[in-house]
C-alpha positions in Angstrom: 0.0 0.0 0.0 1.4 3.4 -1.0 1.5 6.2 1.4 0.8 9.7 -0.1 4.5 10.7 0.3 5.6 7.5 -1.5 3.2 8.2 -4.3 4.4 11.8 -4.7 8.0 10.6 -4.8 7.1 8.1 -7.5 5.3 10.8 -9.5 8.2 13.3 -9.2 10.7 10.6 -10.5 8.4 9.9 -13.4 7.8 13.6 -14.3 11.6 14.2 -14.1 12.2 11.4 -16.7 9.5 12.9 -18.9 11.1 16.4 -18.7 14.4 14.8 -19.8 12.7 12.9 -22.7 13.0 9.5 -21.0 10.2 7.1 -20.8 9.2 4.1 -18.7 9.1 0.7 -20.4 5.6 -0.9 -20.6 4.7 -3.4 -17.9 6.2 -6.8 -18.8 8.8 -5.1 -21.1 12.5 -5.4 -20.4 13.2 -2.1 -22.0 15.8 -3.7 -24.3 13.6 -4.1 -27.4 15.0 -2.7 -30.6 13.7 0.7 -31.6 11.2 0.8 -34.4 13.0 1.6 -37.6 12.0 4.6 -39.6 10.7 3.9 -43.1 13.3 3.9 -45.8 13.9 7.1 -47.7 11.4 7.6 -50.6 8.7 5.6 -48.9 5.3 7.2 -47.9 2.9 5.9 -45.3 -0.8 5.7 -46.3 -3.8 5.3 -44.1 -7.3 4.0 -44.3 -10.2 5.7 -42.5 -12.9 3.3 -41.5 -16.3 4.8 -40.4 -18.6 2.4 -38.6 -22.0 3.6 -39.8 -24.0 1.7 -37.2 -22.2 3.6 -34.4 -22.1 7.0 -36.0 -24.7 9.6 -35.0 -23.6 12.2 -37.5 -22.3 14.8 -35.1 -19.7 16.1 -37.6 -16.8 16.5 -35.2 -14.6 14.4 -37.4 -15.3 16.4 -40.6 -15.2 19.8 -38.9 -11.8 19.3 -37.3 -9.8 17.0 -39.6 -6.6 19.0 -40.2 -6.3 17.7 -43.8 -10.1 17.9 -44.6 -10.1 14.1 -45.5 -13.6 13.7 -44.1 -16.7 15.7 -45.2 -20.4 15.4 -44.3 -22.6 14.3 -47.2 -26.1 15.6 -48.0 -27.6 12.9 -45.7 -25.6 14.3 -42.7 -23.2 11.3 -42.6 -19.4 11.5 -42.7 -17.6 10.2 -45.7 -13.9 10.0 -46.6 -13.2 12.3 -49.5 -9.4 12.5 -49.5 -7.9 9.2 -48.1 -4.5 10.0 -49.7 -4.3 13.2 -47.8 -4.6 11.5 -44.4 -1.5 11.8 -42.2 -2.7 9.3 -39.6 -2.8 11.8 -36.8 -5.8 10.0 -35.4 -7.6 13.2 -34.4 -10.9 12.0 -35.7 -10.5 8.6 -34.0 -9.6 10.1 -30.7 -12.4 12.7 -30.6 -15.3 10.7 -32.0 -17.8 10.5 -29.1 -19.2 7.2 -30.5 -15.9 5.5 -31.3 -17.2 5.2 -34.8 -13.9 5.9 -36.6 -10.7 3.8 -36.9 -7.5 5.0 -38.7 -5.3 2.2 -39.9 -1.9 2.3 -41.6 -1.6 0.6 -45.0 1.4 -1.1 -46.4 4.2 1.3 -47.3 4.5 2.3 -51.0 7.4 3.9 -52.8 7.0 7.6 -53.6 8.2 6.8 -57.2 5.2 4.4 -57.7 2.9 7.2 -56.5 4.1 9.5 -59.3 3.2 7.0 -62.0 
């Protein structure tokens, strides 16, 4: 059982690490895992935006605040993806959807040269 002073000590150690850019490993993690490699030069990530129609109430939050305007509301008041290639995968729509009706997934990586063809 933690006492309040022990909890505060724990939080101050954690916040000190965050200020220095360090992070705690996940529970069950040894902290020795290899870092995820950055994509090779010339490769571009693409994303799929899935909208679960049965869950969506049509509030429009996703369309209104998408930084790349990838989602628009149609005439029926439902969101639809209009610019999937412009999606940066920020996940703003997914995180702020009150109905959990949007999922942003990363697609396989394609070479930028193939995109130009």
